[in-house]
C-alpha positions in Angstrom: -12.2 -45.7 -8.6 -10.4 -43.2 -6.5 -11.1 -42.2 -2.9 -10.6 -39.5 -0.4 -9.2 -39.8 3.1 -7.9 -37.6 5.9 -4.4 -37.4 7.2 -4.4 -35.2 10.2 -6.9 -32.5 9.5 -6.1 -32.3 5.8 -8.0 -34.2 3.1 -6.0 -36.3 0.6 -7.2 -38.0 -2.6 -6.2 -41.3 -4.3 -6.7 -42.0 -7.9 -5.2 -44.2 -10.6 -3.4 -43.6 -13.9 -2.4 -46.5 -16.0 -3.2 -48.7 -13.1 -0.7 -46.9 -10.8 -2.1 -45.3 -7.6 -1.4 -41.6 -7.3 -1.7 -39.7 -4.0 -2.2 -36.0 -3.6 -2.9 -33.6 -0.7 -5.7 -31.1 -1.3 -4.2 -28.8 1.3 -7.8 -28.2 2.6 -9.8 -29.3 5.6 -12.9 -29.4 3.4 -14.3 -32.7 2.3 -16.1 -30.9 -0.5 -12.8 -29.6 -1.9 -11.4 -33.1 -1.8 -14.3 -34.6 -3.7 -14.1 -31.8 -6.3 -10.3 -32.3 -6.8 -10.8 -36.1 -7.1 -13.4 -35.6 -9.8 -11.1 -33.2 -11.6 -8.1 -35.6 -11.5 -10.2 -38.6 -12.6 -11.5 -36.4 -15.5 -8.0 -35.4 -16.5 -6.9 -39.1 -16.5 -10.0 -40.1 -18.5 -9.4 -37.4 -21.2 -5.7 -38.3 -21.4 -4.6 -35.0 -20.0 -1.2 -34.8 -18.2 -1.3 -35.1 -14.5 1.5 -33.0 -12.9 3.6 -35.3 -10.6 4.6 -32.4 -8.4 1.0 -31.2 -7.9 0.7 -30.5 -4.2 4.4 -30.8 -3.5 5.5 -27.2 -3.9 7.3 -25.9 -0.8 6.8 -22.6 1.0 10.2 -21.4 -0.3 9.3 -22.2 -3.9 6.0 -20.4 -3.5 7.6 -17.3 -2.1 10.2 -17.3 -4.9 7.3 -17.4 -7.4 5.6 -14.5 -5.5 8.7 -12.4 -5.6 9.2 -13.0 -9.3 5.6 -11.9 -9.9 6.3 -8.6 -8.1 9.5 -8.1 -10.1 7.8 -8.8 -13.4 5.0 -6.4 -12.7 7.3 -3.7 -11.4 5.7 -3.5 -7.9 7.4 -0.8 -5.9 6.4 -2.7 -2.7 8.9 -5.5 -3.5 11.4 -4.5 -0.8 8.6 -4.4 1.8 7.3 -7.8 0.7 10.9 -9.2 1.0 11.1 -7.9 4.5 7.7 -9.4 5.5 8.6 -12.8 4.1 12.1 -12.9 5.7 11.1 -11.5 9.1 7.6 -12.9 9.7 6.4 -15.6 7.3 9.6 -17.7 6.8 10.3 -18.3 10.5 6.9 -20.0 10.8 6.3 -21.7 7.5 9.8 -22.5 6.2 10.3 -26.1 5.0 6.6 -26.9 4.8 4.7 -27.9 1.7 2.0 -25.4 0.7 -0.5 -28.2 0.3 -0.2 -29.1 4.0 -0.9 -25.6 5.2 -4.5 -25.4 6.6 -6.8 -22.6 7.8 -5.9 -23.7 11.3 -2.2 -23.1 10.6 -3.0 -19.6 9.3 -5.1 -18.8 12.4 -2.3 -20.0 14.6 0.1 -17.7 12.8 -2.3 -14.8 13.2 -2.6 -15.5 17.0 1.2 -15.5 17.4 1.5 -12.2 15.5 -1.1 -10.6 17.6 0.5 -11.8 20.8 3.7 -10.2 19.5 1.9 -6.9 19.3 1.5 -6.7 15.5 -1.2 -4.4 14.2 -4.0 -5.9 12.2 -3.0 -3.9 9.2 0.5 -5.4 9.2 -0.9 -8.9 9.7 -3.3 -8.4 6.8 -0.4 -7.5 4.5 1.3 -10.7 5.4 -1.8 -12.7 4.9 -2.3 -11.0 1.5 1.2 -12.2 0.5 0.3 -15.7 1.5 -3.0 -15.7 -0.4 -1.3 -14.4 -3.5 1.4 -17.1 -3.3 -1.4 -19.8 -3.1 -3.2 -18.2 -6.1 0.0 -18.2 -8.2 0.7 -21.8 -7.4 -2.9 -22.8 -8.5 -2.5 -20.8 -11.7 0.7 -22.6 -12.5 -0.8 -26.0 -11.8 1.3 -26.6 -8.7 -1.7 -26.7 -6.3 -5.3 -27.6 -6.6 -6.9 -25.5 -3.8 -6.0 -23.1 -1.2 -7.1 -22.8 2.5 -9.5 -20.1 3.6 -7.5 -17.2 4.8 -9.6 -14.6 6.6 -8.4 -11.1 7.1 -8.7 -9.0 10.2 -10.7 -5.9 10.6 -8.5 -2.8 10.3 -9.0 0.5 12.2 -8.1 2.6 9.2 -10.1 5.7 9.9 -8.0 8.8 9.3 -8.3 11.4 11.9 -5.3 13.8 11.7 -5.7 17.3 10.4 -3.5 20.4 10.2 -5.3 23.7 10.6 -3.5 26.6 9.0 -2.1 28.0 12.2 -0.9 24.6 13.3 0.9 24.1 10.1 2.6 27.5 10.2 3.7 26.9 13.8 5.4 23.7 12.8 6.8 25.0 9.5 8.7 27.9 11.1 10.4 25.4 13.4 11.6 23.2 10.6 15.1 23.4 9.1 15.1 25.7 6.1 15.5 22.9 3.4 12.4 21.1 4.7 10.0 24.1 4.7 9.3 24.1 0.9 8.8 20.3 0.9 6.3 20.4 3.7 4.5 23.4 2.3 4.2 21.6 -1.1 2.7 18.5 0.7 0.3 20.7 2.7 -1.0 22.4 -0.5 -1.2 19.4 -2.8 -1.7 16.4 -0.5 0.9 14.4 -2.5 2.8 11.7 -0.8 6.1 13.0 0.5 8.5 10.1 0.1 7.2 8.6 -3.1 5.8 11.6 -5.0 7.2 15.0 -3.6 10.8 14.0 -3.0 11.4 12.4 -6.4 9.8 15.4 -8.2 12.1 16.9 -10.8 12.2 20.3 -12.4 11.2 18.7 -15.8 7.9 17.8 -14.1 7.2 21.5 -13.3 5.6 23.5 -16.1 5.8 27.2 -15.2 4.5 28.3 -18.6 1.2 26.3 -18.3 1.1 26.5 -14.5 1.1 22.8 -13.5 3.0 20.1 -11.7 2.9 16.7 -13.4 3.6 13.2 -12.2 4.1 10.9 -15.3 2.2 7.5 -15.4 4.0 4.8 -13.5 5.5 7.1 -11.0 2.6 7.1 -8.5 1.2 4.5 -6.1 -1.7 3.7 -8.4 0.5 3.9 -11.5 -1.6 6.7 -13.0 -0.3 10.1 -14.0 -1.4 13.2 -12.2 -1.6 17.0 -12.7 -1.9 19.6 -10.0 -2.5 23.2 -11.4 -0.7 26.1 -9.9 -2.4 28.1 -7.2 -1.0 31.6 -6.4 0.7 30.1 -3.3 2.0 27.0 -5.1 3.5 29.1 -7.9 5.2 31.4 -5.4 6.6 28.4 -3.6 8.0 26.7 -6.7 9.4 30.0 -8.1 11.2 30.6 -4.8 12.5 27.0 -4.8 13.7 27.4 -8.4 15.7 30.5 -7.5 17.2 28.8 -4.4 18.1 25.8 -6.7 19.8 28.1 -9.2 21.9 29.7 -6.4 23.1 26.2 -5.3 23.9 25.3 -8.9 26.0 28.5 -9.4 27.8 28.1 -6.2 28.5 24.4 -6.4 28.8 24.1 -10.2 26.5 21.2 -10.4 23.0 20.5 -11.9 20.3 19.8 -9.3 17.5 17.9 -11.0 15.3 17.6 -7.9 12.8 20.3 -6.9 13.3 19.6 -3.2 16.8 19.0 -1.9 19.2 19.9 0.9 21.9 22.2 -0.6 21.7 20.2 -3.9 21.8 16.8 -2.2 18.7 14.5 -2.0 16.7 14.7 1.2 16.9 11.2 2.8 15.5 11.5 6.3 13.2 14.2 7.7 11.3 12.4 10.5 13.6 13.4 13.4 13.4 17.1 12.4 9.7 16.8 11.9 9.0 15.3 15.3 11.2 18.0 16.9 9.3 20.8 15.2 6.0 19.4 16.3 7.1 19.2 19.9 8.5 22.7 19.8 5.2 24.0 18.3 3.2 22.2 21.0 1.2 20.3 18.4 -0.3 16.9 19.3 1.4 14.0 17.6 1.1 14.3 13.9 2.6 12.4 10.9 3.4 14.1 7.6 0.8 11.9 5.9 -1.8 14.1 7.7 -1.1 16.6 5.0 -2.9 14.2 2.6 -6.2 14.2 4.4 -5.8 17.9 5.2 -5.5 18.7 1.5 -8.6 16.6 0.7 -10.6 18.5 3.3 -9.4 21.9 2.0 -10.2 21.0 -1.6 -13.8 19.9 -0.7 -14.2 23.0 1.6 -13.2 25.2 -1.4 -16.1 23.8 -3.4 -14.0 21.7 -5.8 -16.1 18.8 -7.2 -15.0 15.6 -5.5 -14.2 13.9 -8.8 -11.7 16.6 -9.6 -10.3 16.6 -6.1 -9.7 12.9 -6.4 -7.7 13.4 -9.6 -5.6 16.2 -8.0 -4.7 14.2 -4.9 -4.4 10.8 -6.7 -7.2 8.9 -5.1 -8.2 6.1 -7.5 -11.3 4.8 -5.7 -14.1 6.6 -3.9 -13.8 4.4 -0.8 -10.2 5.4 -0.2 -11.1 9.1 -0.8 -13.9 8.9 1.7 -11.5 7.6 4.3 -9.5 10.8 4.0 -12.5 13.2 3.5 -13.6 13.0 7.2 -15.2 15.8 9.2 -13.3 17.7 11.7 -14.6 19.5 14.8 -14.2 22.8 12.9 -16.4 21.5 10.1 -19.1 20.7 12.6 -18.9 24.1 14.2 -19.1 25.8 10.8 -22.2 23.8 10.0 -23.8 24.9 13.3 -23.1 28.6 12.5 -24.7 28.2 9.1 -27.8 26.6 10.7 -28.0 29.5 13.1 -27.7 32.0 10.3 -30.4 30.2 8.3 -32.9 30.2 11.3 -32.3 33.9 11.9 -33.5 34.5 8.3 
């Protein structure tokens, strides 16, 4: 008969195969997990199933390599960000350790150090999510039996930034000319600037049917998207098309991108953006504020929320609700409507 025992705070199991004792770490501080794993191993031996000798011996480096391969196989666009988080934050703490020896206490200690370093809860949660995924993959591949409990932190992800029309126009006229169409497009559609607006090509703009299209796989949620022309959006894109044709005639090149800087891709716009906001006397804003501004404007216009979600690319209602928040102007408008109703 096998047995369970503790080594440090981690439970280990001992069982026999062909009379030879085998030892395995559960990687858990839970006695229940240890008993469960022992029963599983003894059952595997009884049924003649193979018992993986490296079970529980996978290292942090091996687990991270498997995680990165999983991202590559699935074409995750966040792969560079994951590589950065692993290299900069996770590796300095967990390098050289076996995954089976990592406990919930080790994870809590990691979280404490990251918070002391000033890391935001959202960033810590992304790192913990990578660690949890690495554990899950190791279990799927038979390299681990259990994983420690990894609790995530509460995030303050309430979106508050809005652009009123006059604020946007004040910032827009202070931007360099090549950035004005780009920011106007983001203001009207709510599409993500770096991953959706900047890669937009002329083949994705259908002037005949009056729509801008993002093909499946090109968006954050991997789903396609269509935004119909409004009068303002059509005028913007027609003006940008004429500007692009002038650049092509002058430089003798083909410019595939809708938004560009004299035919060249727009790489960085944050410095110019911050300068324009300061010059306009606008409180600190980020371009991503256009996304929640567009959501609010669509709902204000009476567009059904289901349709608005499709136009802006919000896959779930919970995420959409984080953007569809009420501004002070909305509350004042509600008060005016109540006053008007009472006068009747």
